[in-house]
C-alpha positions in Angstrom: 6.9 14.1 2.5 5.1 12.4 5.4 6.4 11.6 8.8 5.8 7.9 9.7 6.3 5.6 12.7 7.1 1.9 12.4 7.9 -1.1 14.6 8.5 -4.8 14.1 7.0 -7.8 15.6 9.7 -10.2 16.9 10.0 -13.8 17.9 12.3 -13.8 20.9 13.4 -17.4 21.4 15.5 -16.8 24.5 15.4 -13.7 26.7 18.8 -14.4 28.0 20.6 -14.5 24.7 18.4 -11.9 23.2 18.3 -13.7 19.8 15.2 -12.9 17.7 13.7 -13.1 14.2 11.4 -10.4 12.8 7.9 -11.7 12.0 6.3 -8.6 10.7 6.3 -4.8 10.5 3.7 -2.1 11.1 3.7 1.4 9.7 1.6 4.4 10.8 1.1 7.9 9.4 -1.1 9.6 12.0 -4.5 10.2 10.8 -3.8 8.9 7.3 -2.4 5.4 6.9 -2.0 2.3 9.0 -0.7 -0.9 7.5 1.1 -4.1 8.6 2.7 -7.1 6.9 3.4 -10.4 8.6 5.3 -13.6 7.6 3.8 -16.8 9.0 6.5 -19.0 7.4 8.5 -20.8 10.0 11.3 -22.4 8.0 13.8 -19.8 9.1 12.7 -19.9 12.7 13.0 -23.7 12.8 16.4 -23.5 11.1 17.7 -21.1 13.8 15.9 -22.2 16.9 14.7 -25.7 16.2 11.2 -26.7 17.2 8.5 -23.9 16.8 4.8 -24.2 17.5 3.7 -23.4 14.0 -0.1 -23.7 14.4 -0.2 -21.4 17.4 2.2 -18.8 15.8 0.2 -18.8 12.5 -3.0 -18.3 14.4 -1.6 -15.5 16.5 -0.2 -13.7 13.4 -3.6 -14.1 11.7 -5.3 -12.5 14.7 -2.8 -9.5 14.8 -3.2 -9.0 11.1 -7.0 -8.9 11.3 -6.9 -6.4 14.2 -4.6 -4.1 12.3 -7.0 -4.2 9.3 -9.8 -3.4 11.7 -8.0 -0.4 13.1 -7.0 0.8 9.6 -10.6 0.8 8.6 -11.2 3.5 11.3 -9.1 6.0 9.3 -9.9 8.8 8.8 -12.7 8.9 11.3 -11.8 7.7 14.8 -8.0 7.6 14.5 -7.7 11.0 13.0 -9.5 12.4 16.1 -7.4 10.5 18.6 -4.0 10.7 17.0 -2.7 7.7 19.0 0.9 6.7 18.9 1.8 3.5 17.0 3.1 1.8 20.2 -0.3 2.4 21.8 -2.1 0.8 18.8 0.3 -2.2 18.8 -0.1 -2.7 22.6 -3.9 -2.6 22.2 -3.6 -5.6 19.9 -0.8 -7.5 21.7 0.1 -6.2 25.2 3.7 -6.2 26.2 4.5 -9.3 28.4 7.3 -11.9 28.7 6.0 -14.1 25.9 8.2 -15.0 22.9 6.3 -12.7 20.5 7.0 -9.0 21.3 7.0 -5.6 19.7 10.2 -3.7 19.1 10.7 -0.1 20.0 9.1 2.5 17.7 11.3 4.1 15.0 10.4 6.8 12.5 11.2 8.4 9.1 10.0 10.3 6.1 8.3 8.9 3.0 6.3 10.1 0.0 4.3 6.8 -0.2 3.5 5.0 3.1 2.3 1.9 1.2 5.5 1.5 -0.7 7.5 2.3 2.4 5.8 -0.6 4.3 6.7 -3.0 1.4 10.3 -1.8 1.5 10.5 -2.2 5.3 8.9 -5.7 5.1 11.4 -6.8 2.5 14.4 -5.3 4.4 13.5 -6.3 8.0 11.4 -9.5 7.6 12.1 -11.4 4.4 15.5 -10.2 3.4 17.4 -13.2 4.9 14.7 -15.7 4.1 15.5 -18.2 1.4 12.3 -18.1 -0.5 11.5 -20.3 -3.5 8.4 -18.4 -4.7 8.6 -15.4 -7.0 9.1 -11.9 -5.7 5.8 -10.1 -5.5 5.7 -6.8 -7.4 5.2 -3.5 -5.6 3.3 -0.4 -6.9 6.6 1.0 -7.8 7.3 -2.0 -10.0 4.0 -1.5 -11.8 4.7 2.2 -12.3 8.0 1.3 -14.0 6.0 -0.8 -16.5 3.6 2.1 -17.3 6.2 4.8 -17.2 8.4 3.4 -20.0 5.9 4.1 -22.9 5.1 7.4 -21.3 8.8 8.3 -21.3 9.1 7.2 -25.0 6.2 9.5 -25.9 7.7 12.3 -24.0 4.7 12.6 -21.6 6.4 11.6 -18.4 7.9 15.0 -17.7 4.5 16.6 -18.0 3.3 14.8 -14.9 3.6 16.5 -11.6 3.0 15.9 -7.9 -0.5 16.9 -6.7 -1.9 17.1 -3.1 -5.7 16.9 -3.2 -7.3 18.4 -0.1 -10.8 17.5 1.1 -12.7 18.6 4.2 -11.4 15.8 6.4 -8.7 14.2 4.4 -5.8 14.9 2.0 -3.5 12.8 -0.1 -0.5 13.5 -2.3 -0.4 11.8 -5.7 3.1 11.6 -7.2 1.8 11.5 -10.8 -0.9 13.9 -11.9 -1.8 16.1 -14.9 -4.4 18.9 -15.2 -6.6 19.1 -18.2 -9.7 20.9 -17.0 -9.7 18.4 -14.1 -6.9 16.9 -12.2 -6.1 13.4 -13.6 -4.5 11.4 -10.8 -2.5 8.4 -12.0 -2.0 5.7 -9.3 -0.2 2.4 -9.9 -1.7 -0.6 -8.1 0.0 -4.0 -7.8 -2.3 -6.8 -7.0 0.4 -9.5 -6.8 -0.6 -11.0 -3.5 -0.6 -14.6 -2.3 -4.3 -14.7 -1.6 -7.5 -12.8 -2.3 -7.7 -11.1 1.0 -4.7 -8.9 0.2 -6.2 -7.8 -3.0 -9.5 -7.0 -1.4 -7.9 -5.1 1.5 -5.9 -2.9 -1.0 -9.0 -2.1 -3.1 -11.0 -1.3 0.1 -8.2 1.0 1.3 -8.3 3.0 -2.0 -12.1 3.0 -2.0 -11.9 4.7 1.4 -9.4 7.3 0.2 -11.4 8.0 -3.0 -14.6 8.5 -1.0 -12.8 10.7 1.6 -11.5 12.9 -1.2 -14.9 13.2 -2.8 -15.6 16.7 -1.5 -12.3 18.2 -2.6 -12.7 21.6 -4.0 -10.8 20.8 -7.2 -12.3 18.5 -9.8 -10.4 15.3 -10.1 -10.4 11.8 -11.7 -8.6 8.7 -10.6 -6.7 6.6 -13.1 -5.7 3.3 -11.6 -2.8 1.6 -13.5 -3.3 -2.0 -12.6 -0.7 -4.8 -12.3 -2.7 -8.0 -12.2 -1.5 -11.2 -10.5 -0.2 -14.0 -12.7 -2.0 -16.6 -10.6 -5.2 -17.5 -12.4 -6.9 -18.4 -9.1 -6.7 -14.7 -8.2 -8.2 -13.3 -11.4 -11.8 -13.3 -10.0 -10.6 -11.6 -6.8 -8.9 -8.9 -9.0 -12.1 -8.3 -10.9 -14.1 -7.9 -7.7 -11.4 -5.4 -6.5 -11.7 -3.4 -9.7 -15.5 -3.3 -9.3 -15.0 -2.0 -5.8 -12.8 0.9 -7.0 -15.6 2.0 -9.3 -17.8 2.6 -6.3 -15.7 5.7 -5.6 -18.2 7.4 -7.8 -19.7 7.5 -11.4 -17.3 8.9 -13.9 -14.5 9.4 -11.4 -12.6 6.2 -12.0 -10.7 4.8 -15.0 -9.0 1.4 -14.9 -6.0 0.8 -17.1 -4.5 -2.7 -17.3 -0.9 -3.5 -18.2 -1.7 -4.7 -21.7 -3.5 -1.4 -22.4 -0.5 0.7 -21.4 0.6 1.5 -25.0 -2.8 2.7 -26.0 -3.2 4.7 -22.8 0.2 6.3 -23.3 -0.7 7.2 -26.9 -4.0 8.7 -25.9 -2.4 10.8 -23.1 0.3 12.0 -25.4 -2.3 13.2 -27.9 -4.3 15.0 -25.1 -1.1 16.7 -23.8 -0.1 17.8 -27.3 -3.6 19.2 -27.9 -3.6 20.9 -24.6 -0.2 22.5 -25.0 -1.0 23.8 -28.5 -4.3 25.4 -27.5 -4.6 29.0 -26.3 -5.8 27.9 -22.9 -2.9 25.5 -22.4 -0.3 27.8 -23.7 
Protein backbone atom coordinates (compact mmCIF):
# COMPACT_ATOMS: atom_id res chain seq x y z
CA UNK A 1 0.00 0.00 0.00
CA UNK A 2 1.14 3.53 -0.77
CA UNK A 3 0.59 6.65 1.34
CA UNK A 4 -0.90 9.48 -0.68
CA UNK A 5 -1.90 13.12 -0.20
CA UNK A 6 -4.80 14.81 -1.95
CA UNK A 7 -6.62 18.12 -2.03
CA UNK A 8 -9.43 19.68 -4.02
CA UNK A 9 -9.69 22.88 -6.01
CA UNK A 10 -12.78 24.82 -4.97
CA UNK A 11 -14.91 27.58 -6.42
CA UNK A 12 -15.83 29.69 -3.38
CA UNK A 13 -18.66 31.96 -4.49
CA UNK A 14 -19.12 33.83 -1.23
CA UNK A 15 -16.54 33.92 1.55
CA UNK A 16 -19.17 34.91 4.10
CA UNK A 17 -21.50 31.96 3.50
CA UNK A 18 -18.63 29.59 2.76
CA UNK A 19 -20.56 27.84 0.00
CA UNK A 20 -18.34 26.16 -2.58
CA UNK A 21 -18.26 23.63 -5.42
CA UNK A 22 -15.30 21.36 -6.09
CA UNK A 23 -13.70 21.94 -9.49
CA UNK A 24 -10.97 19.32 -9.36
CA UNK A 25 -8.74 17.07 -7.29
CA UNK A 26 -4.97 16.48 -7.16
CA UNK A 27 -3.26 13.40 -5.73
CA UNK A 28 0.40 12.90 -4.84
CA UNK A 29 2.49 9.89 -3.83
CA UNK A 30 5.85 11.50 -2.96
CA UNK A 31 8.52 10.63 -5.47
CA UNK A 32 6.28 8.34 -7.52
CA UNK A 33 3.00 9.78 -8.78
CA UNK A 34 1.42 13.19 -9.26
CA UNK A 35 -1.92 13.53 -11.00
CA UNK A 36 -4.85 15.91 -11.19
CA UNK A 37 -8.33 15.97 -12.75
CA UNK A 38 -10.42 19.09 -13.33
CA UNK A 39 -13.98 19.73 -14.47
CA UNK A 40 -14.50 22.86 -16.57
CA UNK A 41 -18.26 22.38 -16.97
CA UNK A 42 -20.11 25.29 -15.39
CA UNK A 43 -23.70 24.05 -15.50
CA UNK A 44 -23.75 23.10 -11.81
CA UNK A 45 -21.99 26.33 -10.79
CA UNK A 46 -24.53 28.42 -12.70
CA UNK A 47 -27.43 26.42 -11.27
CA UNK A 48 -26.24 27.12 -7.72
CA UNK A 49 -24.69 30.58 -7.93
CA UNK A 50 -26.10 32.13 -11.07
CA UNK A 51 -23.71 33.99 -13.36
CA UNK A 52 -20.18 32.53 -13.69
CA UNK A 53 -17.36 33.81 -15.91
CA UNK A 54 -17.00 30.61 -17.94
CA UNK A 55 -14.19 31.67 -20.34
CA UNK A 56 -11.96 32.89 -17.50
CA UNK A 57 -12.63 29.82 -15.36
CA UNK A 58 -12.00 27.40 -18.23
CA UNK A 59 -8.75 29.19 -19.09
CA UNK A 60 -7.60 29.07 -15.46
CA UNK A 61 -8.37 25.37 -15.11
CA UNK A 62 -6.52 24.66 -18.36
CA UNK A 63 -3.46 26.49 -17.03
CA UNK A 64 -3.55 24.61 -13.70
CA UNK A 65 -3.94 21.28 -15.49
CA UNK A 66 -0.95 21.97 -17.77
CA UNK A 67 1.21 22.99 -14.81
CA UNK A 68 0.38 19.77 -12.97
CA UNK A 69 1.30 17.77 -16.09
CA UNK A 70 4.60 19.64 -16.24
CA UNK A 71 5.38 18.88 -12.60
CA UNK A 72 4.37 15.23 -13.04
CA UNK A 73 6.91 14.95 -15.85
CA UNK A 74 9.65 15.73 -13.32
CA UNK A 75 9.02 12.44 -11.53
CA UNK A 76 11.14 10.53 -10.70
CA UNK A 77 14.06 12.94 -11.18
CA UNK A 78 13.54 16.37 -9.58
CA UNK A 79 10.58 15.68 -7.32
CA UNK A 80 11.99 12.47 -5.90
CA UNK A 81 14.98 14.45 -4.69
CA UNK A 82 13.00 17.33 -3.19
CA UNK A 83 10.10 15.34 -1.70
CA UNK A 84 7.87 18.46 -1.52
CA UNK A 85 4.45 18.40 0.10
CA UNK A 86 1.36 18.53 -2.10
CA UNK A 87 0.32 21.87 -0.60
CA UNK A 88 3.67 23.33 -1.67
CA UNK A 89 3.22 22.03 -5.22
CA UNK A 90 -0.36 23.33 -5.43
CA UNK A 91 0.56 26.78 -4.10
CA UNK A 92 3.39 27.02 -6.62
CA UNK A 93 0.74 26.75 -9.35
CA UNK A 94 -2.05 28.79 -7.76
CA UNK A 95 -0.94 30.83 -4.71
CA UNK A 96 -3.37 31.17 -1.83
CA UNK A 97 -5.27 34.50 -1.95
CA UNK A 98 -8.82 35.82 -1.55
CA UNK A 99 -9.99 34.91 -5.07
CA UNK A 100 -12.95 32.61 -5.75
CA UNK A 101 -10.77 29.64 -6.80
CA UNK A 102 -8.90 28.16 -3.85
CA UNK A 103 -7.24 24.97 -2.66
CA UNK A 104 -8.69 22.94 0.19
CA UNK A 105 -6.63 21.60 3.07
CA UNK A 106 -4.54 18.50 2.32
CA UNK A 107 -5.88 15.10 3.34
CA UNK A 108 -4.32 11.67 3.06
CA UNK A 109 -4.91 7.96 2.78
CA UNK A 110 -3.59 4.60 1.57
CA UNK A 111 -3.99 3.07 -1.87
CA UNK A 112 -2.63 0.27 -4.03
CA UNK A 113 -3.16 2.18 -7.25
CA UNK A 114 -2.77 6.01 -7.22
CA UNK A 115 -4.20 6.37 -10.71
CA UNK A 116 -7.40 4.55 -9.84
CA UNK A 117 -7.58 6.39 -6.51
CA UNK A 118 -7.47 9.72 -8.37
CA UNK A 119 -10.37 8.61 -10.58
CA UNK A 120 -12.38 7.51 -7.54
CA UNK A 121 -11.78 10.81 -5.73
CA UNK A 122 -12.67 12.80 -8.84
CA UNK A 123 -15.95 10.91 -9.19
CA UNK A 124 -16.76 11.18 -5.49
CA UNK A 125 -15.71 14.77 -4.80
CA UNK A 126 -16.17 16.54 -8.14
CA UNK A 127 -18.69 14.89 -10.48
CA UNK A 128 -20.84 12.87 -8.07
CA UNK A 129 -23.58 15.49 -7.87
CA UNK A 130 -23.34 16.68 -11.43
CA UNK A 131 -26.19 15.70 -13.72
CA UNK A 132 -24.17 14.51 -16.70
CA UNK A 133 -25.75 13.40 -19.94
CA UNK A 134 -22.62 11.86 -21.47
CA UNK A 135 -21.58 8.29 -20.81
CA UNK A 136 -19.49 7.32 -17.82
CA UNK A 137 -15.85 6.98 -18.75
CA UNK A 138 -14.29 3.66 -17.87
CA UNK A 139 -11.43 3.33 -15.42
CA UNK A 140 -8.51 0.90 -15.51
CA UNK A 141 -10.45 -1.19 -13.01
CA UNK A 142 -13.38 -1.43 -15.44
CA UNK A 143 -11.03 -2.66 -18.16
CA UNK A 144 -9.51 -5.22 -15.79
CA UNK A 145 -12.98 -6.62 -15.10
CA UNK A 146 -13.41 -7.22 -18.84
CA UNK A 147 -10.11 -9.09 -19.11
CA UNK A 148 -10.37 -10.95 -15.80
CA UNK A 149 -13.61 -12.74 -16.71
CA UNK A 150 -12.10 -15.13 -19.31
CA UNK A 151 -9.02 -15.53 -17.08
CA UNK A 152 -11.29 -16.62 -14.26
CA UNK A 153 -13.20 -19.02 -16.53
CA UNK A 154 -9.91 -20.65 -17.60
CA UNK A 155 -8.76 -20.84 -13.96
CA UNK A 156 -5.79 -18.59 -14.54
CA UNK A 157 -6.77 -15.62 -12.40
CA UNK A 158 -5.69 -17.20 -9.11
CA UNK A 159 -2.23 -17.85 -10.60
CA UNK A 160 -1.55 -14.13 -10.83
CA UNK A 161 0.12 -12.37 -7.92
CA UNK A 162 1.24 -8.93 -6.82
CA UNK A 163 4.79 -7.99 -7.79
CA UNK A 164 6.93 -5.00 -6.82
CA UNK A 165 9.60 -4.33 -9.41
CA UNK A 166 12.59 -2.46 -8.01
CA UNK A 167 15.00 -0.47 -10.17
CA UNK A 168 17.92 1.76 -9.19
CA UNK A 169 15.89 4.99 -8.84
CA UNK A 170 12.30 3.79 -9.04
CA UNK A 171 9.97 1.01 -8.02
CA UNK A 172 6.39 0.13 -8.83
CA UNK A 173 3.92 -2.47 -7.59
CA UNK A 174 1.91 -4.37 -10.17
CA UNK A 175 -1.25 -6.01 -8.90
CA UNK A 176 -1.33 -8.72 -11.58
CA UNK A 177 1.85 -10.61 -12.46
CA UNK A 178 3.08 -14.11 -13.26
CA UNK A 179 6.62 -15.47 -13.52
CA UNK A 180 7.60 -17.79 -16.34
CA UNK A 181 11.33 -17.27 -16.71
CA UNK A 182 10.65 -13.53 -16.65
CA UNK A 183 8.10 -11.53 -14.70
CA UNK A 184 5.04 -10.89 -16.88
CA UNK A 185 3.38 -7.72 -15.64
CA UNK A 186 -0.28 -7.31 -16.67
CA UNK A 187 -1.53 -3.73 -16.55
CA UNK A 188 -5.05 -2.66 -17.66
CA UNK A 189 -5.20 0.71 -19.42
CA UNK A 190 -8.46 2.55 -20.08
CA UNK A 191 -8.19 5.12 -22.87
CA UNK A 192 -11.76 6.39 -22.53
CA UNK A 193 -11.03 10.09 -22.44
CA UNK A 194 -12.88 13.08 -23.85
CA UNK A 195 -9.93 14.23 -25.94
CA UNK A 196 -6.59 13.07 -27.30
CA UNK A 197 -4.54 14.89 -24.66
CA UNK A 198 -5.70 12.58 -21.87
CA UNK A 199 -4.75 9.52 -23.91
CA UNK A 200 -1.33 10.96 -24.74
CA UNK A 201 -0.66 11.94 -21.14
CA UNK A 202 -1.50 8.48 -19.84
CA UNK A 203 0.71 6.74 -22.39
CA UNK A 204 3.54 9.17 -21.63
CA UNK A 205 3.22 8.44 -17.93
CA UNK A 206 3.57 4.70 -18.53
CA UNK A 207 6.45 5.25 -20.93
CA UNK A 208 8.26 7.08 -18.12
CA UNK A 209 7.57 4.28 -15.66
CA UNK A 210 8.67 1.62 -18.10
CA UNK A 211 11.94 3.37 -18.87
CA UNK A 212 12.58 4.04 -15.16
CA UNK A 213 12.16 0.31 -14.44
CA UNK A 214 14.49 -0.66 -17.27
CA UNK A 215 17.48 -1.38 -15.02
CA UNK A 216 15.53 -3.57 -12.59
CA UNK A 217 17.55 -6.64 -11.61
CA UNK A 218 14.71 -9.04 -12.44
CA UNK A 219 13.83 -9.68 -16.09
CA UNK A 220 10.35 -8.46 -16.90
CA UNK A 221 7.86 -7.81 -19.68
CA UNK A 222 4.91 -5.42 -19.77
CA UNK A 223 1.53 -6.62 -21.00
CA UNK A 224 -0.80 -3.66 -21.50
CA UNK A 225 -4.45 -4.76 -21.57
CA UNK A 226 -6.09 -1.93 -23.49
CA UNK A 227 -9.62 -0.60 -23.30
CA UNK A 228 -10.03 1.59 -26.39
CA UNK A 229 -12.38 4.59 -26.64
CA UNK A 230 -15.66 4.20 -28.49
CA UNK A 231 -15.31 7.62 -30.09
CA UNK A 232 -13.93 7.06 -33.60
CA UNK A 233 -12.26 10.48 -33.48
CA UNK A 234 -9.93 9.17 -30.77
CA UNK A 235 -8.81 6.01 -32.58
CA UNK A 236 -5.80 7.73 -34.16
CA UNK A 237 -4.75 9.17 -30.81
CA UNK A 238 -4.98 5.70 -29.29
CA UNK A 239 -2.75 4.19 -31.98
CA UNK A 240 -0.16 6.90 -31.34
CA UNK A 241 -0.35 6.16 -27.61
CA UNK A 242 0.25 2.45 -28.20
CA UNK A 243 3.23 3.25 -30.43
CA UNK A 244 4.57 5.37 -27.59
CA UNK A 245 4.33 2.45 -25.17
CA UNK A 246 6.50 0.30 -27.46
CA UNK A 247 9.31 2.83 -26.95
CA UNK A 248 9.78 1.34 -23.47
CA UNK A 249 12.10 -1.10 -25.22
CA UNK A 250 12.31 -3.77 -27.95
CA UNK A 251 10.67 -7.01 -26.89
CA UNK A 252 9.59 -5.60 -23.53
CA UNK A 253 6.01 -4.67 -24.42
CA UNK A 254 2.95 -6.59 -25.59
CA UNK A 255 -0.34 -4.88 -26.38
CA UNK A 256 -3.58 -6.83 -25.93
CA UNK A 257 -6.84 -5.24 -27.11
CA UNK A 258 -10.24 -6.10 -25.70
CA UNK A 259 -11.34 -8.14 -28.72
CA UNK A 260 -8.20 -10.27 -28.25
CA UNK A 261 -8.91 -11.15 -24.62
CA UNK A 262 -10.25 -14.66 -25.29
CA UNK A 263 -7.19 -15.66 -27.29
CA UNK A 264 -4.91 -14.00 -24.76
CA UNK A 265 -6.56 -15.88 -21.90
CA UNK A 266 -6.36 -19.21 -23.74
CA UNK A 267 -2.67 -18.71 -24.53
CA UNK A 268 -1.89 -17.76 -20.93
CA UNK A 269 -3.83 -20.78 -19.63
CA UNK A 270 -1.77 -23.05 -21.89
CA UNK A 271 1.49 -21.51 -20.68
CA UNK A 272 0.47 -21.81 -17.03
CA UNK A 273 -0.51 -25.47 -17.47
CA UNK A 274 2.77 -26.25 -19.23
CA UNK A 275 4.75 -24.41 -16.56
CA UNK A 276 2.99 -26.13 -13.66
CA UNK A 277 3.44 -29.59 -15.19
CA UNK A 278 7.15 -29.15 -15.93
CA UNK A 279 9.86 -30.19 -13.39
CA UNK A 280 11.00 -26.53 -13.12
CA UNK A 281 7.51 -25.28 -12.40
CA UNK A 282 6.57 -28.02 -10.01
